[in-house]
C-alpha positions as CSV (number, residue, x, y, z in Angstrom):
1,M,108.1,148.7,162.7
2,D,109.1,149.2,159.1
3,A,109.5,146.4,156.6
4,R,113.3,146.3,156.6
5,Q,113.5,146.1,160.4
6,R,110.8,143.4,160.5
7,G,112.7,141.5,157.7
8,L,115.9,141.7,159.7
9,N,114.1,140.4,162.8
10,D,112.8,137.4,160.8
11,I,116.3,136.7,159.5
12,V,117.6,136.8,163.1
13,V,114.9,134.3,164.0
14,L,116.2,131.9,161.3
15,L,119.8,132.4,162.5
16,L,118.8,131.6,166.1
17,A,116.9,128.5,165.0
18,M,120.0,127.3,163.1
19,R,122.5,128.0,165.9
20,L,120.2,126.6,168.6
21,A,119.8,123.4,166.6
22,Q,123.6,123.1,166.3
23,V,124.1,123.7,170.0
24,E,121.6,121.0,170.9
25,R,123.2,118.7,168.3
26,R,120.0,118.5,166.2
27,D,119.7,118.7,162.5
28,A,120.3,122.4,161.8
29,A,118.9,122.2,158.2
30,Q,115.7,120.7,159.4
31,A,115.3,123.4,162.0
32,V,116.0,126.1,159.4
33,R,113.5,124.7,157.0
34,R,110.8,124.3,159.6
35,C,111.3,127.8,160.8
36,A,111.3,129.2,157.3
37,K,108.0,127.5,156.6
38,R,106.5,129.2,159.6
39,L,107.9,132.6,158.6
40,S,106.6,132.2,155.0
41,F,103.2,133.3,156.2
42,R,104.4,136.5,157.7
43,V,106.7,137.9,155.0
44,G,104.2,138.7,152.3
45,Y,105.0,142.4,151.8
46,Y,108.8,142.2,151.8
47,P,109.8,140.6,148.5
48,E,113.6,140.0,149.1
49,L,112.9,138.2,152.4
50,Q,110.0,136.3,150.8
51,K,112.4,134.9,148.2
52,L,115.0,134.0,150.9
53,V,112.4,132.3,153.1
54,Y,111.0,130.4,150.1
55,L,114.5,129.3,149.1
56,L,115.3,128.1,152.6
57,A,112.0,126.3,153.0
58,T,112.4,124.4,149.7
59,A,116.2,123.9,149.5
60,T,118.2,120.8,150.1
61,P,119.4,120.6,153.7
62,N,123.0,121.4,153.0
63,M,122.0,124.4,150.7
64,A,119.6,125.8,153.4
65,V,122.4,125.9,156.0
66,N,125.0,127.2,153.6
67,T,122.7,130.0,152.3
68,L,121.8,131.1,155.8
69,T,125.4,131.1,156.8
70,K,126.3,133.4,153.9
71,V,123.4,135.7,154.8
72,E,124.7,135.9,158.4
73,R,128.2,136.6,157.2
74,N,127.0,139.4,154.9
75,L,124.9,141.0,157.6
76,R,127.8,140.9,160.1
77,H,130.1,142.4,157.5
78,G,127.6,145.2,156.8
79,G,127.2,145.9,160.5
80,A,123.5,144.9,160.7
81,L,124.2,142.2,163.3
């Protein structure tokens, strides 16, 4: 699996964590930040994804959810999702 495909898979994992938390009426931001911290160990060779995961792991709760929502919208618009 190449780096771009793996990076997209990791973004999808973050999106699923956010959506699942929203469905289960849990704190979506906390779920995103927890998942981003776990992913931060796996994204070392993909700089763009590494920056995104670091931002999500260290951002304020509202910023983490808003940023990931924008990423999802851009990926859907580009046809990647």
